[in-house]
N, CA, C and O atoms as a GROMACS GRO file, in nm:
protein
  312
    1MET      N    1  19.659   1.050  -0.363
    1MET     CA    2  19.734   0.930  -0.338
    1MET      C    3  19.807   0.885  -0.465
    1MET      O    4  19.924   0.846  -0.460
    2GLU      N    5  19.739   0.892  -0.579
    2GLU     CA    6  19.801   0.854  -0.706
    2GLU      C    7  19.925   0.939  -0.734
    2GLU      O    8  20.028   0.887  -0.775
    3THR      N    9  19.914   1.068  -0.711
    3THR     CA   10  20.025   1.158  -0.736
    3THR      C   11  20.145   1.121  -0.649
    3THR      O   12  20.258   1.121  -0.696
    4LYS      N   13  20.120   1.091  -0.522
    4LYS     CA   14  20.228   1.054  -0.430
    4LYS      C   15  20.295   0.925  -0.476
    4LYS      O   16  20.418   0.915  -0.472
    5ILE      N   17  20.217   0.827  -0.518
    5ILE     CA   18  20.273   0.700  -0.564
    5ILE      C   19  20.359   0.722  -0.688
    5ILE      O   20  20.468   0.666  -0.699
    6ILE      N   21  20.310   0.802  -0.781
    6ILE     CA   22  20.387   0.830  -0.903
    6ILE      C   23  20.516   0.906  -0.869
    6ILE      O   24  20.620   0.880  -0.929
    7GLU      N   25  20.509   0.998  -0.773
    7GLU     CA   26  20.631   1.068  -0.729
    7GLU      C   27  20.732   0.970  -0.670
    7GLU      O   28  20.852   0.981  -0.695
    8LEU      N   29  20.683   0.875  -0.590
    8LEU     CA   30  20.772   0.774  -0.530
    8LEU      C   31  20.834   0.686  -0.638
    8LEU      O   32  20.952   0.651  -0.629
    9ILE      N   33  20.756   0.649  -0.738
    9ILE     CA   34  20.808   0.569  -0.849
    9ILE      C   35  20.917   0.646  -0.921
    9ILE      O   36  21.025   0.592  -0.949
   10ALA      N   37  20.890   0.773  -0.952
   10ALA     CA   38  20.987   0.857  -1.022
   10ALA      C   39  21.117   0.865  -0.945
   10ALA      O   40  21.225   0.851  -1.002
   11GLU      N   41  21.107   0.889  -0.816
   11GLU     CA   42  21.226   0.902  -0.732
   11GLU      C   43  21.302   0.770  -0.722
   11GLU      O   44  21.425   0.768  -0.735
   12HIS      N   45  21.231   0.661  -0.698
   12HIS     CA   46  21.296   0.532  -0.675
   12HIS      C   47  21.359   0.474  -0.801
   12HIS      O   48  21.467   0.416  -0.796
   13PHE      N   49  21.290   0.489  -0.914
   13PHE     CA   50  21.337   0.427  -1.037
   13PHE      C   51  21.406   0.525  -1.133
   13PHE      O   52  21.451   0.485  -1.240
   14GLY      N   53  21.414   0.653  -1.094
   14GLY     CA   54  21.485   0.751  -1.174
   14GLY      C   55  21.419   0.782  -1.308
   14GLY      O   56  21.486   0.801  -1.409
   15ILE      N   57  21.287   0.788  -1.307
   15ILE     CA   58  21.212   0.817  -1.429
   15ILE      C   59  21.139   0.951  -1.408
   15ILE      O   60  21.075   0.970  -1.305
   16PRO      N   61  21.149   1.043  -1.504
   16PRO     CA   62  21.076   1.169  -1.489
   16PRO      C   63  20.926   1.146  -1.474
   16PRO      O   64  20.866   1.066  -1.547
   17THR      N   65  20.866   1.214  -1.381
   17THR     CA   66  20.724   1.198  -1.351
   17THR      C   67  20.634   1.205  -1.474
   17THR      O   68  20.544   1.122  -1.488
   18PRO      N   69  20.654   1.302  -1.565
   18PRO     CA   70  20.565   1.310  -1.681
   18PRO      C   71  20.571   1.186  -1.773
   18PRO      O   72  20.478   1.163  -1.851
   19GLU      N   73  20.678   1.110  -1.764
   19GLU     CA   74  20.692   0.993  -1.850
   19GLU      C   75  20.624   0.868  -1.794
   19GLU      O   76  20.613   0.767  -1.863
   20ILE      N   77  20.579   0.875  -1.670
   20ILE     CA   78  20.519   0.758  -1.605
   20ILE      C   79  20.373   0.745  -1.646
   20ILE      O   80  20.296   0.841  -1.640
   21ASN      N   81  20.337   0.625  -1.689
   21ASN     CA   82  20.203   0.593  -1.736
   21ASN      C   83  20.146   0.483  -1.648
   21ASN      O   84  20.216   0.388  -1.613
   22ARG      N   85  20.018   0.496  -1.611
   22ARG     CA   86  19.955   0.395  -1.525
   22ARG      C   87  19.956   0.256  -1.588
   22ARG      O   88  19.946   0.157  -1.516
   23ALA      N   89  19.967   0.247  -1.719
   23ALA     CA   90  19.967   0.117  -1.786
   23ALA      C   91  20.106   0.051  -1.785
   23ALA      O   92  20.119  -0.065  -1.824
   24PHE      N   93  20.208   0.123  -1.740
   24PHE     CA   94  20.343   0.065  -1.734
   24PHE      C   95  20.343  -0.060  -1.648
   24PHE      O   96  20.281  -0.066  -1.542
   25GLU      N   97  20.415  -0.162  -1.698
   25GLU     CA   98  20.435  -0.283  -1.618
   25GLU      C   99  20.557  -0.260  -1.529
   25GLU      O  100  20.660  -0.209  -1.574
   26LEU      N  101  20.544  -0.299  -1.403
   26LEU     CA  102  20.650  -0.272  -1.306
   26LEU      C  103  20.783  -0.335  -1.347
   26LEU      O  104  20.886  -0.267  -1.345
   27ARG      N  105  20.781  -0.460  -1.383
   27ARG     CA  106  20.906  -0.528  -1.416
   27ARG      C  107  20.955  -0.491  -1.556
   27ARG      O  108  21.074  -0.466  -1.576
   28LYS      N  109  20.866  -0.487  -1.651
   28LYS     CA  110  20.905  -0.465  -1.791
   28LYS      C  111  20.937  -0.318  -1.819
   28LYS      O  112  21.047  -0.286  -1.863
   29ASP      N  113  20.842  -0.229  -1.793
   29ASP     CA  114  20.858  -0.090  -1.833
   29ASP      C  115  20.947  -0.009  -1.738
   29ASP      O  116  21.010   0.088  -1.779
   30LEU      N  117  20.952  -0.050  -1.611
   30LEU     CA  118  21.040   0.019  -1.516
   30LEU      C  119  21.175  -0.051  -1.506
   30LEU      O  120  21.265  -0.004  -1.436
   31ASN      N  121  21.189  -0.164  -1.576
   31ASN     CA  122  21.311  -0.245  -1.569
   31ASN      C  123  21.346  -0.278  -1.424
   31ASN      O  124  21.463  -0.274  -1.385
   32ALA      N  125  21.244  -0.310  -1.346
   32ALA     CA  126  21.264  -0.334  -1.204
   32ALA      C  127  21.296  -0.481  -1.177
   32ALA      O  128  21.228  -0.571  -1.226
   33THR      N  129  21.399  -0.503  -1.098
   33THR     CA  130  21.431  -0.638  -1.053
   33THR      C  131  21.342  -0.670  -0.934
   33THR      O  132  21.276  -0.583  -0.878
   34ASP      N  133  21.340  -0.797  -0.895
   34ASP     CA  134  21.262  -0.837  -0.778
   34ASP      C  135  21.310  -0.765  -0.653
   34ASP      O  136  21.229  -0.727  -0.568
   35LEU      N  137  21.441  -0.746  -0.641
   35LEU     CA  138  21.495  -0.677  -0.525
   35LEU      C  139  21.453  -0.530  -0.524
   35LEU      O  140  21.416  -0.476  -0.420
   36GLU      N  141  21.459  -0.464  -0.640
   36GLU     CA  142  21.416  -0.324  -0.648
   36GLU      C  143  21.269  -0.310  -0.614
   36GLU      O  144  21.229  -0.216  -0.545
   37LEU      N  145  21.188  -0.404  -0.662
   37LEU     CA  146  21.045  -0.399  -0.629
   37LEU      C  147  21.022  -0.423  -0.481
   37LEU      O  148  20.938  -0.356  -0.420
   38ALA      N  149  21.094  -0.516  -0.422
   38ALA     CA  150  21.080  -0.541  -0.278
   38ALA      C  151  21.114  -0.415  -0.199
   38ALA      O  152  21.044  -0.379  -0.104
   39ASP      N  153  21.222  -0.348  -0.238
   39ASP     CA  154  21.259  -0.221  -0.173
   39ASP      C  155  21.150  -0.116  -0.191
   39ASP      O  156  21.116  -0.043  -0.097
   40PHE      N  157  21.096  -0.109  -0.312
   40PHE     CA  158  20.992  -0.010  -0.340
   40PHE      C  159  20.864  -0.041  -0.262
   40PHE      O  160  20.800   0.050  -0.209
   41PHE      N  161  20.827  -0.169  -0.256
   41PHE     CA  162  20.708  -0.206  -0.180
   41PHE      C  163  20.726  -0.170  -0.032
   41PHE      O  164  20.629  -0.131   0.033
   42GLN      N  165  20.848  -0.182   0.020
   42GLN     CA  166  20.874  -0.142   0.159
   42GLN      C  167  20.852   0.008   0.176
   42GLN      O  168  20.798   0.052   0.278
   43ILE      N  169  20.893   0.085   0.078
   43ILE     CA  170  20.870   0.231   0.083
   43ILE      C  171  20.721   0.259   0.085
   43ILE      O  172  20.674   0.343   0.162
   44LEU      N  173  20.645   0.190   0.001
   44LEU     CA  174  20.499   0.208  -0.001
   44LEU      C  175  20.438   0.168   0.133
   44LEU      O  176  20.350   0.237   0.185
   45GLU      N  177  20.485   0.057   0.188
   45GLU     CA  178  20.432   0.012   0.318
   45GLU      C  179  20.456   0.117   0.425
   45GLU      O  180  20.367   0.148   0.504
   46ASP      N  181  20.577   0.173   0.428
   46ASP     CA  182  20.610   0.274   0.527
   46ASP      C  183  20.534   0.404   0.504
   46ASP      O  184  20.489   0.468   0.599
   47THR      N  185  20.519   0.443   0.378
   47THR     CA  186  20.454   0.569   0.345
   47THR      C  187  20.304   0.565   0.373
   47THR      O  188  20.247   0.661   0.425
   48PHE      N  189  20.240   0.452   0.338
   48PHE     CA  190  20.094   0.445   0.346
   48PHE      C  191  20.044   0.356   0.460
   48PHE      O  192  19.924   0.329   0.470
   49ASN      N  193  20.136   0.310   0.545
   49ASN     CA  194  20.100   0.228   0.660
   49ASN      C  195  20.017   0.105   0.618
   49ASN      O  196  19.909   0.080   0.672
   50ILE      N  197  20.070   0.031   0.522
   50ILE     CA  198  20.005  -0.090   0.474
   50ILE      C  199  20.105  -0.205   0.478
   50ILE      O  200  20.224  -0.184   0.500
   51THR      N  201  20.056  -0.326   0.455
   51THR     CA  202  20.140  -0.443   0.439
   51THR      C  203  20.106  -0.505   0.305
   51THR      O  204  19.990  -0.534   0.277
   52ILE      N  205  20.207  -0.526   0.223
   52ILE     CA  206  20.188  -0.590   0.093
   52ILE      C  207  20.242  -0.732   0.106
   52ILE      O  208  20.362  -0.753   0.115
   53SER      N  209  20.150  -0.828   0.108
   53SER     CA  210  20.194  -0.968   0.123
   53SER      C  211  20.269  -1.013  -0.002
   53SER      O  212  20.255  -0.954  -0.109
   54LYS      N  213  20.348  -1.117   0.014
   54LYS     CA  214  20.424  -1.171  -0.098
   54LYS      C  215  20.329  -1.212  -0.211
   54LYS      O  216  20.357  -1.187  -0.329
   55ASN      N  217  20.218  -1.274  -0.175
   55ASN     CA  218  20.119  -1.318  -0.274
   55ASN      C  219  20.057  -1.199  -0.346
   55ASN      O  220  20.042  -1.201  -0.468
   56ASP      N  221  20.022  -1.095  -0.271
   56ASP     CA  222  19.966  -0.974  -0.334
   56ASP      C  223  20.069  -0.909  -0.426
   56ASP      O  224  20.034  -0.862  -0.534
   57ALA      N  225  20.194  -0.905  -0.383
   57ALA     CA  226  20.300  -0.842  -0.463
   57ALA      C  227  20.314  -0.910  -0.598
   57ALA      O  228  20.339  -0.844  -0.698
   58LEU      N  229  20.297  -1.041  -0.602
   58LEU     CA  230  20.308  -1.115  -0.728
   58LEU      C  231  20.198  -1.077  -0.826
   58LEU      O  232  20.215  -1.090  -0.947
   59ASN      N  233  20.085  -1.031  -0.774
   59ASN     CA  234  19.971  -0.994  -0.858
   59ASN      C  235  19.972  -0.848  -0.902
   59ASN      O  236  19.887  -0.806  -0.979
   60LEU      N  237  20.068  -0.772  -0.853
   60LEU     CA  238  20.079  -0.632  -0.892
   60LEU      C  239  20.168  -0.623  -1.016
   60LEU      O  240  20.290  -0.630  -1.007
   61VAL      N  241  20.104  -0.609  -1.131
   61VAL     CA  242  20.176  -0.612  -1.258
   61VAL      C  243  20.200  -0.472  -1.312
   61VAL      O  244  20.310  -0.441  -1.358
   62THR      N  245  20.099  -0.386  -1.307
   62THR     CA  246  20.109  -0.252  -1.365
   62THR      C  247  20.107  -0.146  -1.254
   62THR      O  248  20.075  -0.174  -1.139
   63ILE      N  249  20.142  -0.025  -1.292
   63ILE     CA  250  20.133   0.086  -1.198
   63ILE      C  251  19.987   0.106  -1.157
   63ILE      O  252  19.960   0.140  -1.042
   64ASP      N  253  19.895   0.087  -1.248
   64ASP     CA  254  19.753   0.097  -1.215
   64ASP      C  255  19.714  -0.004  -1.108
   64ASP      O  256  19.641   0.029  -1.015
   65ASP      N  257  19.763  -0.128  -1.121
   65ASP     CA  258  19.736  -0.230  -1.018
   65ASP      C  259  19.787  -0.181  -0.883
   65ASP      O  260  19.719  -0.195  -0.781
   66LEU      N  261  19.906  -0.125  -0.883
   66LEU     CA  262  19.969  -0.077  -0.761
   66LEU      C  263  19.888   0.036  -0.698
   66LEU      O  264  19.864   0.036  -0.577
   67ILE      N  265  19.848   0.132  -0.779
   67ILE     CA  266  19.770   0.246  -0.729
   67ILE      C  267  19.637   0.197  -0.670
   67ILE      O  268  19.597   0.241  -0.562
   68THR      N  269  19.571   0.108  -0.740
   68THR     CA  270  19.443   0.054  -0.691
   68THR      C  271  19.462  -0.021  -0.561
   68THR      O  272  19.384  -0.005  -0.467
   69TYR      N  273  19.567  -0.103  -0.554
   69TYR     CA  274  19.595  -0.180  -0.433
   69TYR      C  275  19.618  -0.088  -0.314
   69TYR      O  276  19.560  -0.107  -0.207
   70VAL      N  277  19.704   0.011  -0.332
   70VAL     CA  278  19.734   0.102  -0.222
   70VAL      C  279  19.608   0.178  -0.180
   70VAL      O  280  19.582   0.194  -0.061
   71ALA      N  281  19.532   0.225  -0.276
   71ALA     CA  282  19.408   0.300  -0.245
   71ALA      C  283  19.311   0.213  -0.166
   71ALA      O  284  19.242   0.262  -0.076
   72ASP      N  285  19.305   0.085  -0.198
   72ASP     CA  286  19.213  -0.007  -0.129
   72ASP      C  287  19.260  -0.045   0.011
   72ASP      O  288  19.179  -0.083   0.095
   73HIS      N  289  19.392  -0.035   0.037
   73HIS     CA  290  19.446  -0.084   0.163
   73HIS      C  291  19.504   0.023   0.256
   73HIS      O  292  19.526  -0.002   0.374
   74ALA      N  293  19.527   0.140   0.204
   74ALA     CA  294  19.592   0.244   0.284
   74ALA      C  295  19.495   0.318   0.374
   74ALA      O  296  19.376   0.331   0.344
   75GLU      N  297  19.550   0.366   0.484
   75GLU     CA  298  19.474   0.456   0.569
   75GLU      C  299  19.476   0.593   0.503
   75GLU      O  300  19.566   0.623   0.425
   76GLU      N  301  19.379   0.673   0.533
   76GLU     CA  302  19.378   0.808   0.479
   76GLU      C  303  19.501   0.883   0.528
   76GLU      O  304  19.532   0.882   0.647
   77ILE      N  305  19.570   0.948   0.435
   77ILE     CA  306  19.685   1.030   0.474
   77ILE      C  307  19.651   1.175   0.450
   77ILE      O  308  19.574   1.210   0.360
   78THR      N  309  19.710   1.259   0.531
   78THR     CA  310  19.684   1.401   0.515
   78THR      C  311  19.810   1.473   0.477
   78THR      O  312  19.809   1.595   0.459
   0.00000   0.00000   0.00000
């Protein structure tokens, strides 16, 4: 699941996969705007069949937070 999330981040934000670090902050290190993050969260919701509430989204600061959140809320994917 972590690998898939990092691949999605790389594709969406145009960052080479090897350069992505779990400690990266979504807004600061990915230079993501609120609109870009909303679009990305929609991709995660569609990919992992989850819903990320507005309140939960505000608490997702780092890539590690995001990976943990998705792992805790996603259905098993094959």
